[in-house]
N, C-alpha and C positions, 0 to 999 in steps of 0.2 A: 504494501500499500504506500500510498505519497507521503512524502515526510519531509520536514524542514529541520536544521539544525538549532539547538538549544544549546546556549553556552554553559559550561559547568561553575558551579558557584556564584552564579549571578541569580538576582531577586527575579527575573523573567526570561523569556525566552527570547531567542533574536533568529530571523530568518536568514536565509542567505541572500537576501536583498539588503541586508544592512543590521544593525544591533541598534537596541533601544537606549536612549540616555538614560544614564543615574536618575535625573529626575523624573523621566516619563514612569521608570519603573517604581519611583517612592509614590507616584499617583497613583498608580496601576494597585500597589500593595495597600493605598490607604481606602480604597473604593468599597463602601460600607455594603453594599446590594449590588452583586451584580448583573448585567442588564442582557442575560443570554437569552437567546432565541430557543434554545431548550427550556423545560420547566424542570423544577427541584423535584426531587422523588421524597415523598412522605415518609419521615423517618420512623422507622419501626419503634416500637414501646422498648424502652431501656429499663434496666434493672437500679438505676442509679448510682451503681458503682462508680468510683473516683477512676478519673485516668489521668496518666500523668500529663504534665505540661508540654513534653515534647518526646517523640519516639519514633525510632526508624526499625524497619526490620530489615535485619541480615539478608535480604536476598541477592542472589547474583543473577543479573539481567542479563538475557540471553541476547545475541544478535540474531535478527532474522536471516536464516540461510537461503531464502528466496523473496525474490520482490515483493510478492503479496502476502507473506507468511508474519505479518508484524502480529497479527491474531493467533499464530502458532506459537510465536518466541514469547508471546507474553503468557498464553496458557500453560507453555511447557515450563516457562521459570516459575509460574504459581505452584505447579505441578511438584515439579523439584523443591519448593519451598517446603512443601507437606512431606516430603521423603521421597519422593518417585523418582525415578532414574530412567528416562526415556530420551530418544531422539525426537527431534522436532519432524523428521518424517513421521514416525510412529504415533505422535501427537495428531499431525495432520490426518493420517488414515485413519483414525479411532474417529476425529471428529467429523467424517464424512461416513463413516461405518463400511470403509473399505478392507481390502484383504491387506493383512500386515505385510506379505511378502513382496509389495510392489514400491513402485515410486510415487509419491503423493503427487497430483497435479500444483503448478503452481496457482493458486485459485484463493480469490478473497473470500471472506467467511464472516460470519457474525458472531455476536457474543453467544448466540445460542449453540453455534457449531461448537464452539471453545467450551460450554457447559457440557457438551456431550463427549468431548476430549477428556475434560476431567472425570466424568463419569466411568469411564473406561480405565481412566488410571486410578479409580478406587478412592476418588476425593469428591466429597459431596459438591454439587455443582453451583451451589447458590441462587441467587435470585437474579434475572435478569430484565432490566427495566429501562425505559425510555426517559431519558432525562439525567441530570446532574445529581449528586448527591451532596446534602448540606453540611457545612463543615463538623458539627457535632457528630454525624453520621460517621464521617472519614475516621474522625477520633476515635470513635466506638469500634469500628472494624480493626484500625492498627492494633487499637489497645487490646482487642482480643486475638493478635496475630492471625488475622487475615488479609492478605492483600487484595487490592480492588482492582479489576481489568477495566479501562476504560475506553470507549470510542469516540475520537474525536474527530470534527468537519472541520477542513482546511477552508478557510474563507476564499480562496482562489479555485476550491472545488477539489474532490479528493476527499478519501480519510484515511485514518490511522489508528491504531491503537498502543495504549499505553499501561504500566503497572504500578498504582499509587502504592508505596510503601511505607510512608512515613508522614508526620506533620509536626508542628512546631507552633504552640500558643504566642510565642512572642510577638509573631506579625502574622498570624493566619497562615504559617506556610503550609503548603504540601508538597510532598516530595515524590518524584515519579522516575520510573524507568523507561527508557526509548531504545527498543529493538533495531531501529534503522542503522545498519551497519558503520554509517559514517558520522552519525549523531554521537554526541554525550551520551554515555549511558545512564548518568543518573544527573538528574536536575532538580531545582525548587522555583516555585513562585508561590506569590500570595495565591488562596483559594479563590478570591475573587477574578483575579487574572486569570488563573487556568479555568476558570468557570466560562470566561467569555473575553477574548483580546482582538487585537488586530490579525493577529495570524490565525486561530482557531478558535472553534467554540466545541466544549463537553456535551456530547447529545446522547450517550447510551452509557450504562454501568451494570457491570457483573460484580455483585457483592455477596455477602454472608457464606463466602466459600469455604466451605469446610464444617459449616455449623449444622 
């Protein structure tokens, strides 16, 4: 799937057409309510347990091995987090209910296909929803040791998938892994920026994986 670069250790992303200024990054971080085209998902009831002010899961974000396998790299990264050891080709075949002794096509897919792959790997596939997750939901998922796979829509067209693996309350940051080979593997920005910015918007979510 189509991708753009995001610089490491910067508050927000940068595209191939240029980098955001520090002032612009601060402005994005201070947005109180994201003006996203996708709608927020209603948060499930919580137990009221205390969450840490910041937490990052120690995922090993995989680089996608085919141009359309962002979804497979993300899903297989999450499967590996839960202790599974499969190749992206195996995960791709499982996602499409294909024979494992074949080369999986370089096909695009949905988070529903990721669920199928996770189920095959013995991981509870979670909930696939249209829309973005509110910051408290991200906190709750990461605190429960559950990475989130997201689907984003590029402003210029096309889609891509990421894995959210952390948060930081200091500036309402979220941390995500990007599987595109030439992109920085680990990135962060404010939740408001990640939901909707001049490069992409967060459109779909797969969460409660393993719950």
